[in-house]
C-alpha positions in Angstrom: 22.5 -13.4 -11.8 19.3 -11.8 -12.9 16.0 -10.3 -11.9 12.6 -11.4 -13.3 9.6 -9.2 -13.0 6.5 -11.4 -12.0 4.2 -8.6 -10.6 3.6 -4.8 -10.5 5.1 -4.5 -13.9 3.2 -1.9 -15.8 0.5 -2.0 -13.1 0.3 -0.8 -9.6 -0.5 -3.9 -7.4 0.9 -7.4 -7.1 4.5 -6.4 -6.4 6.7 -9.6 -6.9 10.3 -9.7 -8.4 12.5 -12.7 -8.5 16.3 -12.3 -7.9 18.5 -15.2 -8.8 22.2 -15.5 -7.8 23.8 -18.8 -8.6 21.5 -21.5 -7.4 19.6 -19.2 -5.0 16.3 -17.6 -5.6 14.9 -14.7 -3.5 11.5 -12.9 -4.0 11.3 -9.2 -3.4 7.7 -8.9 -2.2 4.7 -11.2 -2.9 1.7 -9.1 -3.0 -2.0 -9.4 -3.9 -3.3 -8.2 -7.3 -6.0 -5.6 -6.5 -8.8 -4.1 -8.6 -9.9 -5.0 -12.1 -12.4 -7.6 -13.2 -10.0 -10.4 -12.9 -7.9 -9.5 -9.9 -9.2 -12.2 -7.6 -9.0 -14.7 -10.4 -5.4 -13.8 -11.0 -4.4 -14.1 -7.3 -5.7 -17.7 -7.3 -3.9 -18.7 -10.4 -0.6 -20.7 -10.1 2.5 -18.7 -9.5 4.6 -18.1 -12.5 7.5 -19.8 -10.6 7.7 -22.7 -8.3 7.2 -21.6 -4.6 9.2 -24.8 -3.5 12.3 -23.4 -5.3 12.3 -20.1 -3.6 15.0 -19.8 -0.9 13.8 -16.6 0.9 11.4 -13.6 0.6 12.6 -10.1 1.3 9.5 -7.9 2.1 9.4 -4.1 1.8 6.3 -3.4 3.8 2.9 -4.6 5.0 0.4 -3.4 2.5 -1.4 -6.2 0.9 -0.3 -5.4 -2.6 3.2 -6.2 -1.4 2.7 -8.9 1.2 -0.7 -10.3 0.6 0.1 -13.5 -1.2 2.9 -14.7 1.2 0.4 -17.0 3.1 -0.6 -18.5 -0.3 3.1 -18.9 -1.1 3.5 -21.0 2.0 0.4 -22.9 1.3 1.9 -23.9 -2.1 5.2 -25.1 -0.7 7.5 -22.2 0.2 9.6 -23.3 3.2 12.2 -20.5 3.6 12.5 -17.4 5.8 10.7 -14.0 5.1 13.0 -11.1 6.0 11.4 -7.8 6.8 11.7 -4.8 9.2 10.5 -5.9 12.7 7.5 -3.5 12.9 6.5 -4.7 9.4 6.3 -8.2 10.8 3.8 -6.9 13.5 1.7 -5.2 10.8 1.8 -8.4 8.6 0.1 -10.3 11.4 -2.8 -7.9 11.5 -3.1 -7.8 7.7 -2.9 -11.6 7.1 -5.5 -12.4 9.8 -7.9 -9.7 8.4 -7.5 -10.9 4.9 -8.1 -14.6 5.9 -11.2 -13.6 7.7 -12.5 -11.7 4.7 -11.7 -14.6 2.4 -13.5 -17.1 4.8 -16.6 -14.8 4.9 -16.7 -14.1 1.2 -16.2 -17.8 0.2 -19.0 -18.9 2.6 -21.4 -16.4 1.0 -20.2 -17.6 -2.6 -20.7 -21.2 -1.8 -24.2 -20.7 -0.4 -25.0 -19.2 -3.8 -23.2 -22.1 -5.7 -25.0 -24.7 -3.7 -28.3 -23.3 -4.9 -27.1 -23.8 -8.5 -25.8 -27.3 -7.7 -22.2 -26.2 -8.2 -19.3 -27.5 -6.2 -18.0 -25.4 -3.5 -14.7 -23.3 -3.8 -11.9 -22.8 -1.3 -10.7 -19.4 0.1 -7.5 -18.1 -1.3 -6.0 -18.9 2.2 -7.3 -19.5 5.7 -6.5 -18.2 9.2 -4.5 -21.3 9.7 -2.5 -20.5 6.5 -1.9 -17.0 7.8 -0.5 -18.2 11.2 1.8 -20.6 9.4 3.1 -17.9 7.1 3.9 -15.7 10.2 6.1 -18.4 11.5 8.5 -18.0 8.6 9.2 -14.3 9.4 12.7 -13.3 10.4 12.4 -9.6 11.6 15.3 -7.3 11.3 16.1 -3.7 12.5 16.8 -0.9 10.1 20.5 -0.2 9.1 21.7 -3.7 10.0 23.5 -5.5 7.2 23.1 -9.3 7.1 24.0 -12.2 4.8 20.7 -14.2 4.2 22.2 -16.6 1.7 25.6 -17.3 0.3 26.4 -14.3 -2.0 23.4 -12.3 -0.9 23.4 -9.6 1.8 20.5 -7.2 2.5 19.9 -4.1 4.6 16.7 -2.3 5.3 16.4 1.5 5.3 13.4 3.6 6.3 11.2 4.3 3.2 8.8 6.7 5.1 5.8 5.2 3.4 4.0 3.5 6.4 5.5 2.4 9.7 8.0 -0.3 9.2 8.3 0.2 5.5 11.6 -0.3 3.9 14.0 0.5 1.0 15.9 -2.7 0.5 19.6 -2.8 -0.4 20.9 -6.0 -1.8 24.5 -6.9 -2.4 24.9 -9.8 -4.8 28.0 -11.9 -5.5 28.4 -14.7 -8.0 32.0 -15.7 -8.6 33.8 -12.6 -9.8 30.7 -10.6 -10.5 29.3 -8.2 -7.9 26.2 -6.0 -8.2 24.3 -3.8 -5.8 20.4 -3.7 -6.3 18.3 -1.2 -4.5 14.5 -1.9 -4.3 12.5 1.1 -3.2 9.3 -0.7 -2.3 7.0 2.4 -1.9 8.7 5.6 -1.2 7.0 8.0 1.3 5.8 11.5 0.7 8.4 13.9 2.2 7.4 16.2 5.2 4.4 13.8 5.8 2.9 13.7 9.2 4.2 11.2 11.7 7.0 9.4 9.8 10.5 10.3 8.6 11.4 11.2 5.1 12.6 8.3 2.7 16.3 7.5 3.3 18.6 8.7 0.6 20.8 6.1 -0.9 24.1 7.1 -2.7 25.3 3.9 -4.6 23.7 1.2 -6.7 24.2 -0.6 -10.0 20.3 -1.2 -10.4 17.4 0.5 -8.9 13.9 -1.0 -9.0 11.8 2.1 -8.4 8.1 2.5 -7.7 6.3 4.9 -10.0 2.7 5.1 -8.6 2.7 9.0 -8.9 5.2 9.2 -11.6 2.9 11.3 -13.7 1.9 14.0 -11.3 2.9 16.2 -8.4 1.0 16.5 -5.2 -0.4 19.8 -4.0 1.8 21.5 -1.5 1.0 20.3 2.1 -0.4 23.7 3.3 -2.8 23.9 0.3 -4.0 20.4 1.0 -4.5 21.4 4.7 -6.4 24.5 3.6 -8.6 22.3 1.3 -9.3 19.9 4.0 -10.6 22.7 6.2 -12.7 24.0 3.5 -14.3 20.5 2.8 -15.0 20.0 6.5 -16.6 23.4 6.7 -18.8 22.8 3.6 -19.8 19.3 4.9 -20.8 20.9 8.2 -23.0 23.5 6.5 -24.6 20.7 4.3 -25.8 18.9 7.5 -24.4 15.6 6.2 -21.8 13.0 7.0 -18.3 12.5 5.6 -17.2 9.1 4.4 -13.5 8.5 4.2 -12.2 5.3 2.6 -8.9 4.8 4.0 -6.1 2.3 4.0 -6.0 0.8 7.5 -2.2 1.1 7.7 -0.7 4.5 7.2 -3.5 6.8 5.9 -5.8 6.3 8.9 -3.1 7.2 11.3 -2.1 10.3 9.4 -5.7 11.4 9.3 -6.1 10.9 13.1 -2.8 12.9 13.6 -4.0 15.7 11.4 -7.4 15.9 13.0 -5.7 16.3 16.4 -3.0 18.7 15.2 -5.7 20.9 13.5 -8.4 20.4 16.1 -9.1 24.1 16.6 -8.2 25.3 13.1 -10.7 22.8 11.5 -13.3 23.1 14.2 -13.1 19.4 14.8 -15.1 19.5 18.0 -18.4 19.8 16.1 -17.9 16.2 14.6 -18.3 12.8 15.9 -15.3 10.8 14.5 -15.6 7.2 14.0 -12.8 4.9 13.3 -14.8 2.0 11.8 -12.2 -0.6 11.1 -11.0 -3.4 13.5 -7.7 -3.7 11.4 -7.2 0.1 11.5 -7.7 0.1 15.3 -5.1 -2.5 15.7 -2.7 -0.9 13.3 -3.1 2.4 15.2 -2.0 0.6 18.4 1.2 -0.5 16.5 1.8 3.1 15.6 1.3 4.2 19.2 3.8 1.6 20.4 6.5 2.7 18.0 7.1 6.4 18.3 10.9 5.6 17.9 10.1 5.6 14.2 8.3 9.1 14.2 9.8 12.3 12.8 10.9 15.0 15.1 7.7 16.9 15.1 5.5 13.8 15.8 7.9 12.7 18.6 7.5 16.1 20.2 3.7 15.8 20.1 3.9 12.5 21.9 6.0 14.2 24.6 3.2 16.9 24.8 0.6 14.1 25.2 -0.9 14.9 21.9 -0.5 11.6 20.3 -2.9 9.7 17.8 -5.3 8.7 20.6 -5.8 12.2 22.0 -9.0 13.1 20.0 -11.6 13.3 22.7 -14.5 12.9 20.1 -12.9 9.8 18.5 -15.0 6.5 18.8 -13.8 3.1 17.8 -16.2 0.9 16.4 -15.1 -2.7 16.4 -18.3 -4.8 16.1 -20.5 -5.2 13.0 -23.4 -4.0 15.1 -21.7 -0.8 16.1 -20.7 -0.2 12.5 -24.4 -0.7 11.2 -25.6 1.7 13.9 -23.4 4.5 12.3 -25.8 4.7 9.3 -28.5 5.8 11.7 -26.7 9.1 12.2 -28.2 11.8 10.0 -25.4 14.3 10.2 -22.2 15.4 12.0 -20.3 12.1 11.6 -16.9 11.5 10.0 -16.6 7.9 9.3 -13.2 6.4 8.5 -13.5 2.9 7.2 -11.7 0.3 4.9 -10.9 -0.4 2.4 -8.7 2.3 0.9 -9.7 1.6 -2.7 -13.3 0.7 -1.7 -12.9 -3.0 -3.0 -14.0 -4.4 0.4 -14.6 -3.7 4.0 -17.2 -1.7 5.8 -17.0 1.4 3.6 -19.0 -0.3 1.0 -21.9 -0.8 3.5 -21.8 3.0 4.3 -21.9 3.7 0.6 -24.9 1.6 0.1 -26.7 3.5 2.9 -25.4 7.0 2.2 -23.7 7.4 -1.2 -27.1 8.3 -2.8 -27.6 11.3 -0.5 -26.7 14.7 -1.8 -25.5 16.0 1.5 -23.0 13.2 1.9 -19.3 14.0 1.3 -16.9 11.3 0.1 -13.3 12.1 0.8 -10.6 10.2 -1.2 -7.2 10.6 0.4 -5.3 7.7 -1.3 -4.4 6.3 -4.7 -7.2 4.5 -6.5 -6.0 1.8 -8.8 -7.5 1.1 -12.2 -10.6 -1.0 -12.1 -11.4 -0.3 -8.4 -14.7 1.2 -7.0 -12.7 4.1 -5.7 -11.3 4.8 -9.2 -15.0 4.9 -10.5 -15.9 7.5 -7.9 -12.8 9.5 -8.5 -13.6 9.6 -12.3 -17.2 10.8 -11.7 -19.3 7.7 -12.0 -23.0 8.6 -11.7 -23.8 5.1 -10.4 -22.0 2.2 -8.9 -22.9 -1.4 -8.3 -22.8 -2.8 -4.8 -23.7 -6.5 -4.2 -25.6 -6.4 -7.6 -27.6 -3.4 -6.8 -27.2 -0.2 -8.6 -26.7 2.9 -6.3 -26.8 6.5 -7.5 -23.9 8.7 -6.6 -25.6 11.7 -5.1 -22.7 12.5 -2.8 -20.0 15.0 -3.5 -16.7 13.2 -4.1 -13.4 15.1 -3.2 -9.9 14.0 -3.9 -7.2 15.4 -1.7 -4.1 14.1 -3.4 -1.7 16.0 -1.2 -2.3 13.5 1.6 -0.8 10.6 -0.4 1.7 8.3 1.3 3.6 7.9 -2.0 6.3 10.2 -3.3 5.1 12.3 -6.3 7.0 12.8 -9.5 9.3 15.5 -7.9 9.8 13.4 -4.8 10.8 10.4 -6.9 13.3 12.4 -9.0 14.7 14.2 -6.0 15.4 10.8 -4.3 17.2 9.6 -7.5 19.5 12.7 -7.3 21.3 11.3 -4.3 23.0 8.6 -6.3 26.6 9.6 -6.9 26.9 7.6 -10.1 24.1 6.9 -12.5 22.5 3.6 -11.7 20.3 1.6 -14.2 16.8 2.6 -13.1 13.8 0.1 -13.8 10.4 1.4 -13.1 7.9 -0.9 -11.4 4.7 -0.5 -9.4 3.0 2.0 -11.7 0.4 2.4 -14.6 1.8 2.9 -18.0 0.9 6.6 -18.3 2.6 7.5 -15.0 5.6 5.5 -16.0 6.0 7.0 -19.4 5.7 10.5 -17.8 8.3 9.7 -15.2 10.7 8.1 -17.7 10.7 11.2 -19.8 10.9 13.7 -17.0 13.9 11.8 -15.5 15.5 12.1 -18.9 14.8 15.8 -19.0 16.1 16.5 -15.5 18.8 14.0 -14.9 20.0 13.3 -18.4 19.2 9.4 -18.6 16.0 7.4 -19.2 14.9 4.7 -16.9 13.6 1.4 -18.2 10.1 0.2 -17.7 9.7 -3.4 -16.6 7.5 -5.8 -18.5 5.6 -8.8 -17.1 7.9 -11.8 -17.2 10.9 -9.9 -18.4 14.4 -10.9 -17.2 17.2 -8.4 -16.5 20.6 -10.0 -16.8 22.6 -8.3 -14.0 26.1 -9.3 -15.3 25.4 -8.0 -18.9 22.9 -5.4 -17.8 20.6 -6.2 -20.6 17.2 -7.9 -21.1 17.1 -11.5 -22.2 13.6 -11.3 -23.7 12.6 -7.8 -24.7 13.7 -4.8 -26.6 15.5 -1.8 -25.0 13.0 -0.1 -22.7 14.3 3.5 -22.8 12.8 5.8 -25.3 
């Protein structure tokens, strides 16, 4: 009985952890590695385990860094079920199809360049057909329902409050006389966030695999972030320019639309043309609209008052490439929300090429930017960036409004840990080393014990509660 860490160990993306109980092997997440020079290359490499030997996948949520390699897993021989919350399954359909379309487009472009150099063509990571095949493996479940998925392995999903359909996963494992309960946080949500409920407290576990994305910092209070957003919007209006918002299609986009609606008068939103320039985000917003049963009390009340996500009278949905390109002919007064959230792909890069050099352009960062991404370069003050081989000057003002993050911050993570009645063994995953070190020591200071930090390829023996191939992680 053990857990092996095959992804998101000392890095933020590529979530993938292998649980073995007796002869059965279950993956927790199977996500894409995003950012960095070799991210795409690493995704295409063989898995560090045999997909044919995996009996099931248990998926926490539909962000690509958690689910994005499931079609590849199926393509390479996985034949088992994928268990996830039922709304998450809907979202994965959107995510997989969009990713497959991007791979198809990018591979065709690359192969044209390779042909001119007399190089053989390459294949996309996966195709639309692979995406559809993967979706047939999904077994959707409701929150709060406990089910045995394999002999000796039971699971239950609890609301993580990160994006719609996101889950904290509880696993009860049994091998002979040995019994352990493992809790996998997936990504924990930011408490008191718009739309969704707070992360569900859990009270008992032997082992907790805990995300640590914002383990090294605390978000600004919500009201301060709201005030800052109003100031940025006012400054941008006075500058007679446009606002570009790179936004994750699932979660952040819907929160922004909600906040624009809720603060329509306070932020003088009527002076703007608001464009949702992402087919995937448009589809995801429809899913949010169809599942208000997962909203928090305040958001449910707004639905009853007919003030939902689609109530912005000046919101325009731009679905086609032609509509998207036309936005760059607008000189001022436009708010353009486009993917991708870390600026690694999608339409936001085209808007950057056309507008990033302008000094009256405002770029508003409202999500985490992983190391190695274009978004991280902008947040860190890059004076130039490269887009399709062309160097673009950064004349725009770049703002980071961290308070709108969909992740729990350091205080949120520690407050969630406080609900355990007995101290579990906590292992930090899904975080950069600096954030993990900070969280490890702060948990030690506040709660009196030090979490471990998972290393790539490391194996945690759940019977002996020790690592088979690494030194003690706690400092």
